C-alpha positions as CSV (number, residue, x, y, z in Angstrom):
1,M,-8.7,6.4,-30.6
2,M,-11.9,4.5,-29.7
3,L,-12.1,0.9,-28.5
4,S,-13.9,-1.4,-30.9
5,A,-15.5,-3.3,-28.0
6,L,-16.3,-2.3,-24.5
7,P,-14.5,-4.4,-21.8
8,D,-16.4,-6.3,-19.1
9,V,-14.0,-4.9,-16.5
10,L,-11.7,-1.9,-16.5
11,V,-9.0,-1.9,-13.8
12,I,-7.3,1.4,-13.1
13,G,-3.9,0.8,-11.6
14,L,-1.4,-2.1,-12.1
15,G,0.1,-2.4,-8.7
16,P,-0.4,-5.5,-6.7
17,A,-4.1,-4.9,-6.2
18,G,-4.9,-4.0,-9.8
19,S,-2.8,-6.8,-11.3
20,M,-4.4,-9.4,-9.0
21,A,-7.9,-8.1,-9.9
22,A,-7.1,-8.2,-13.6
23,A,-5.7,-11.7,-13.5
24,T,-8.5,-13.1,-11.4
25,A,-11.2,-11.5,-13.6
26,A,-9.5,-12.6,-16.8
27,H,-9.1,-16.2,-15.4
28,A,-12.9,-16.2,-15.0
29,G,-13.3,-15.5,-18.7
30,L,-14.1,-11.8,-18.6
31,D,-12.9,-9.3,-21.1
32,V,-10.5,-7.2,-19.0
33,L,-8.7,-4.0,-19.8
34,A,-6.1,-2.8,-17.1
35,I,-4.4,0.6,-17.4
36,E,-1.5,2.2,-15.5
37,R,-0.4,5.8,-15.8
38,K,3.3,4.9,-15.0
39,Q,5.6,3.7,-17.8
40,Q,6.4,0.5,-15.8
41,G,4.8,-1.3,-12.9
42,G,6.3,-0.6,-9.5
43,Q,8.6,2.2,-10.7
44,P,9.6,4.4,-9.2
45,V,9.5,2.3,-6.0
46,Q,7.4,4.1,-3.3
47,C,7.5,1.6,-0.5
48,A,9.9,0.1,2.0
49,E,9.6,-3.3,0.1
50,F,9.0,-5.5,3.2
51,I,6.2,-8.1,3.0
52,P,5.1,-10.7,5.6
53,N,5.5,-14.4,4.7
54,M,1.7,-14.7,4.4
55,V,1.8,-13.0,1.0
56,A,3.2,-16.2,-0.4
57,R,-0.2,-17.8,0.0
58,D,-1.6,-15.5,-2.7
59,F,1.5,-14.7,-4.7
60,G,3.1,-18.1,-4.8
61,D,6.8,-18.7,-4.5
62,L,8.5,-15.5,-3.4
63,D,12.0,-16.6,-4.2
64,P,12.2,-15.0,-7.6
65,V,11.4,-11.6,-6.3
66,A,12.9,-11.8,-2.8
67,A,16.0,-9.9,-2.0
68,Q,16.6,-11.3,1.5
69,P,14.8,-12.8,4.4
70,V,13.7,-10.9,7.5
71,A,13.6,-12.7,10.9
72,R,12.9,-10.0,13.5
73,M,11.9,-6.5,14.3
74,L,13.9,-4.0,16.4
75,S,12.0,-1.1,17.9
76,F,13.9,1.9,19.1
77,V,11.9,4.3,21.4
78,E,13.6,7.7,21.6
79,Q,17.2,7.0,22.6
80,D,16.5,3.7,24.4
81,P,18.2,0.4,23.3
82,A,16.3,-1.7,20.9
83,D,13.4,-3.8,22.0
84,I,13.6,-6.9,19.9
85,K,10.7,-8.9,18.6
86,E,11.9,-12.3,17.5
87,N,10.0,-14.6,15.1
88,F,8.9,-11.8,12.8
89,P,9.3,-13.6,9.5
90,G,9.0,-11.9,6.2
91,A,11.1,-10.9,3.2
92,M,12.5,-7.8,1.6
93,I,11.5,-7.9,-2.1
94,D,12.4,-6.2,-5.3
95,R,9.2,-4.3,-5.5
96,A,9.6,-3.3,-9.2
97,L,10.1,-7.0,-10.1
98,F,7.2,-8.0,-7.8
99,D,4.8,-5.7,-9.5
100,A,6.1,-6.6,-13.0
101,T,5.6,-10.3,-12.3
102,L,2.0,-9.7,-11.2
103,A,1.3,-7.6,-14.3
104,E,2.8,-10.4,-16.5
105,R,0.5,-12.9,-14.8
106,A,-2.5,-10.7,-15.6
107,E,-1.5,-10.5,-19.2
108,S,-0.9,-14.3,-19.3
109,A,-4.4,-14.8,-18.0
110,G,-5.8,-12.8,-20.9
111,A,-6.0,-9.2,-19.5
112,D,-5.1,-6.4,-21.9
113,C,-2.6,-4.4,-19.7
114,R,-1.6,-1.0,-20.9
115,F,1.1,1.2,-19.3
116,A,1.6,5.0,-19.7
117,S,-2.2,5.2,-20.0
118,A,-3.8,7.7,-17.7
119,V,-7.4,8.6,-16.9
120,R,-8.6,12.1,-18.0
121,S,-12.1,11.9,-16.5
122,I,-14.7,9.7,-15.0
123,A,-18.3,10.6,-15.7
124,E,-21.4,10.0,-13.5
125,D,-22.7,7.5,-16.0
126,G,-19.7,5.3,-15.6
127,S,-17.9,6.3,-18.9
128,I,-14.2,6.9,-18.6
129,T,-12.1,9.1,-20.9
130,L,-8.4,8.3,-21.1
131,A,-5.7,10.9,-21.8
132,D,-5.5,9.8,-25.5
133,G,-9.2,10.5,-26.0
134,T,-10.3,6.9,-25.7
135,R,-13.8,6.5,-24.2
136,I,-14.7,3.4,-22.3
137,R,-17.9,2.4,-20.4
138,P,-17.1,-0.9,-18.6
139,R,-19.6,-3.0,-16.8
140,V,-17.4,-3.1,-13.8
141,L,-14.8,-0.5,-12.8
142,I,-12.1,-1.6,-10.3
143,G,-10.2,1.3,-8.7
144,A,-6.7,0.1,-7.7
145,D,-4.9,3.3,-8.3
146,G,-3.6,4.2,-4.9
147,P,-4.5,6.5,-2.0
148,R,-6.0,9.3,-4.2
149,S,-8.0,7.0,-6.3
150,R,-10.0,8.5,-9.2
151,P,-12.8,5.9,-9.0
152,G,-12.9,6.4,-5.2
153,Q,-13.4,10.1,-5.7
154,A,-16.0,9.5,-8.3
155,I,-18.2,7.5,-5.9
156,G,-17.6,9.7,-2.9
157,A,-15.3,7.2,-1.1
158,A,-12.0,9.1,-1.1
159,N,-9.3,8.6,1.5
160,T,-9.0,11.8,3.7
161,E,-6.2,11.1,6.2
162,F,-2.6,10.6,5.1
163,V,1.0,10.5,6.2
164,E,3.7,12.0,4.0
165,T,6.7,9.8,3.5
166,R,10.2,10.2,2.2
167,Q,12.7,7.4,1.7
168,I,16.3,7.2,0.6
169,T,18.4,4.2,-0.3
170,A,22.0,3.9,0.9
171,Q,24.7,1.2,1.0
172,L,24.3,-1.2,3.9
173,L,27.7,-1.7,5.5
174,E,26.9,-4.6,7.8
175,A,24.6,-7.6,7.3
176,H,21.3,-7.3,9.0
177,D,18.2,-9.6,9.2
178,G,15.8,-7.3,11.0
179,T,13.6,-4.3,10.3
180,D,14.5,-1.3,12.5
181,I,11.7,1.0,13.7
182,F,12.4,4.4,15.2
183,L,9.7,5.9,17.4
184,S,10.0,9.4,18.7
185,A,7.7,12.2,19.7
186,E,9.6,14.3,17.1
187,I,8.2,12.1,14.3
188,E,4.6,13.3,14.6
189,G,2.0,10.7,13.6
190,G,4.6,8.3,12.1
191,Y,7.9,6.6,12.6
192,G,11.3,6.1,11.0
193,W,12.7,2.9,9.6
194,L,15.7,1.0,8.2
195,F,14.9,-2.0,6.1
196,P,17.9,-4.0,4.8
197,R,17.8,-5.2,1.2
198,A,20.7,-7.3,0.0
199,G,23.5,-4.8,0.4
200,V,21.5,-1.7,0.5
201,A,19.2,-0.2,3.1
202,N,15.9,1.6,2.6
203,I,15.9,4.4,5.2
204,G,12.7,6.4,5.5
205,L,10.3,8.4,7.6
206,G,6.6,9.2,7.6
207,L,4.7,11.8,9.5
208,R,1.4,13.7,9.4
209,P,1.0,16.3,6.7
210,E,0.9,19.2,9.2
211,A,4.6,18.5,10.0
212,R,5.7,17.8,6.5
213,H,8.2,20.7,6.7
214,R,10.2,18.6,9.1
215,L,10.3,15.5,6.9
216,K,13.5,16.2,5.1
217,P,15.6,17.4,8.1
218,L,14.4,14.5,10.3
219,L,15.3,12.0,7.6
220,E,18.7,13.6,7.1
221,S,19.3,13.4,10.9
222,L,18.3,9.7,10.9
223,H,20.6,9.0,8.0
224,K,23.5,10.8,9.6
225,K,23.0,8.8,12.9
226,L,23.0,5.5,11.1
227,A,26.1,6.6,9.0
228,D,27.9,7.8,12.1
229,E,27.3,4.3,13.7
230,G,28.9,2.7,10.6
231,R,25.8,0.9,9.6
232,V,25.1,2.6,6.2
233,G,27.0,4.7,3.7
234,R,26.7,8.4,3.5
235,E,26.0,8.5,-0.3
236,I,22.3,8.5,-1.2
237,I,21.6,6.2,-4.1
238,C,18.1,7.3,-4.7
239,T,15.2,9.1,-3.1
240,T,11.4,8.5,-3.3
241,G,8.3,9.1,-1.3
242,G,4.6,9.8,-1.4
243,P,1.4,9.8,0.6
244,I,0.0,6.7,2.5
245,P,-3.6,6.6,3.6
246,V,-4.0,6.2,7.4
247,G,-7.7,6.8,8.0
248,G,-8.9,3.3,7.8
249,P,-11.2,1.6,5.2
250,V,-13.5,3.6,3.0
251,Q,-16.7,2.3,1.4
252,P,-15.3,-0.1,-1.2
253,L,-18.2,-0.2,-3.6
254,G,-20.6,2.1,-5.5
255,L,-22.4,2.6,-8.8
256,L,-21.8,5.1,-11.6
257,G,-24.9,4.8,-13.8
258,E,-25.1,1.0,-14.5
259,T,-21.3,0.5,-13.9
260,A,-20.4,-1.2,-10.7
261,V,-17.4,0.2,-8.9
262,L,-15.1,-1.7,-6.6
263,L,-12.1,-0.3,-4.7
264,A,-9.1,-2.4,-3.7
265,G,-5.8,-1.9,-1.9
266,D,-4.8,1.6,-0.9
267,A,-7.8,3.0,-2.9
268,A,-10.0,1.2,-0.4
269,G,-8.1,2.5,2.6
270,L,-6.7,-1.0,3.5
271,T,-3.3,0.3,4.5
272,N,-2.5,-0.2,8.2
273,P,-2.9,3.2,9.9
274,V,0.0,2.5,12.2
275,T,2.6,0.6,10.1
276,G,1.7,1.7,6.6
277,A,1.8,-1.9,5.5
278,G,-0.4,-2.5,2.5
279,I,1.1,-5.0,0.1
280,S,-0.6,-8.0,1.7
281,S,-4.0,-6.4,1.8
282,A,-3.6,-5.2,-1.7
283,V,-2.9,-8.7,-3.1
284,Q,-5.8,-10.2,-1.2
285,S,-8.4,-7.4,-1.9
286,G,-7.4,-7.4,-5.6
287,A,-8.1,-11.1,-6.0
288,L,-11.4,-10.7,-4.2
289,A,-12.4,-7.7,-6.3
290,G,-11.7,-9.7,-9.5
291,T,-13.8,-12.6,-8.2
292,A,-16.6,-10.3,-7.1
293,A,-16.7,-8.7,-10.6
294,A,-17.0,-12.1,-12.2
295,E,-19.7,-13.3,-9.9
296,W,-21.7,-10.1,-10.3
297,L,-21.5,-10.2,-14.0
298,G,-22.5,-13.8,-13.8
299,G,-25.8,-12.9,-12.2
300,D,-25.0,-12.9,-8.5
301,E,-26.6,-9.7,-7.3
302,A,-25.2,-10.1,-3.8
303,A,-21.6,-10.3,-5.0
304,L,-20.7,-6.6,-4.6
305,Q,-22.0,-6.5,-1.0
306,D,-20.3,-9.8,-0.3
307,Y,-17.0,-8.2,-1.4
308,A,-17.5,-5.4,1.1
309,D,-18.4,-7.9,3.8
310,E,-15.3,-10.0,3.1
311,L,-13.0,-7.0,3.4
312,E,-14.6,-6.2,6.7
313,D,-14.1,-9.8,7.9
314,L,-10.5,-9.9,6.8
315,F,-9.3,-6.5,7.7
316,G,-11.9,-4.6,9.8
317,A,-10.9,-5.5,13.3
318,S,-7.1,-5.0,12.8
319,L,-7.6,-1.7,11.0
320,R,-9.9,-0.4,13.6
321,R,-7.4,-1.3,16.3
322,A,-4.6,0.4,14.4
323,L,-6.7,3.5,13.9
324,K,-7.5,3.7,17.6
325,R,-3.8,3.3,18.5
326,R,-2.8,5.9,16.0
327,R,-5.3,8.4,17.3
328,G,-4.3,7.7,20.8
329,V,-0.8,8.8,20.1
330,L,-1.9,11.8,18.2
331,A,-4.1,12.9,21.1
332,A,-1.0,13.4,23.2
333,Y,0.0,16.3,21.0
334,Q,-3.1,18.3,21.8
335,G,-2.5,21.4,23.8
336,G,1.1,21.5,22.9
337,G,1.9,18.2,24.6
338,K,4.0,15.3,23.3
339,P,3.6,11.5,23.7
340,G,6.0,9.9,26.1
341,P,7.8,6.5,25.6
342,A,4.9,4.6,27.2
343,D,2.5,6.3,24.7
344,L,4.8,5.4,21.8
345,R,5.0,1.8,22.9
346,H,1.3,1.6,23.3
347,G,0.9,2.8,19.7
348,W,3.3,0.3,18.0
349,V,2.7,-3.2,16.9
350,G,5.9,-4.6,18.3
351,Y,4.7,-4.2,21.9
352,P,2.2,-6.2,24.0
353,E,0.5,-2.9,25.0
354,Y,-0.6,-2.4,21.4
355,W,-2.5,-5.7,21.5
356,A,-4.1,-5.2,24.9
357,A,-7.8,-4.6,25.0
């Protein structure tokens, strides 16, 4: 199959970043094709489903996709009692519904959104071949296809540092309005979590790839501990997981022939290297990428660099701090050592030490 007309913009990935990019570019009057290799947006769910309240600024009313509010964060360091951070507002969302809603908005704006459509290859001249043989050469290519982005690889801006994650969902046996964070030297380069979601709990763990063989047993141990405490059920409802980029931002723009390439969300390395949070930055960067595409195609030659500069202004300082804190904790493992409780607190956002100069 061949397209009868080439799109102004091709968006690869219909998660939050891709759908926002597609909707924004289509609202600007551009011909937008957006593709997603999965059968449905947001499924299978590969995130803990927590978002800060600030996302409502870009998404709009969160009530239709919110499962329950979150008011505080509880951080458990090794076996110590929880350190509680009050006034930590956010919401647990139905991530599949969240992604589907954003994709529907992109379609309503005029974008041609196609699921179960994968990329076979990206050529140096900017032409893209899809799995069904369709060849496309867009004027702008937006990579919003996750941590191992094909457009990112094509322009030499691939993420190189990851944590491996695994998450289960179990019944939540007692009401809870906080996010629980479990910090331990045994969880190398990551942390464990329990996020409540309207009667169920997302229980997960992430650690650096070198220790991935410990991912399953460590998560089983955390699940057993929570079940023994009577907080969650022992039956596992579902399991998911995947890589999260933790190396900080990559160069978010490039050229393939005459095709401009922009990266957004995880593809641009905008996930927080400490927390793994990425929905908020995905929503914001996706909208900015769609705007940059429209402005560049409208004749603004500075629009692409302006996009990169805007990402730096919005996320650069916080991501650099997080990367520094992450690497500080990892340094404690050198020579066979391990981070102590003070190191773990210094490396986590819930403590004043993290924010100190």
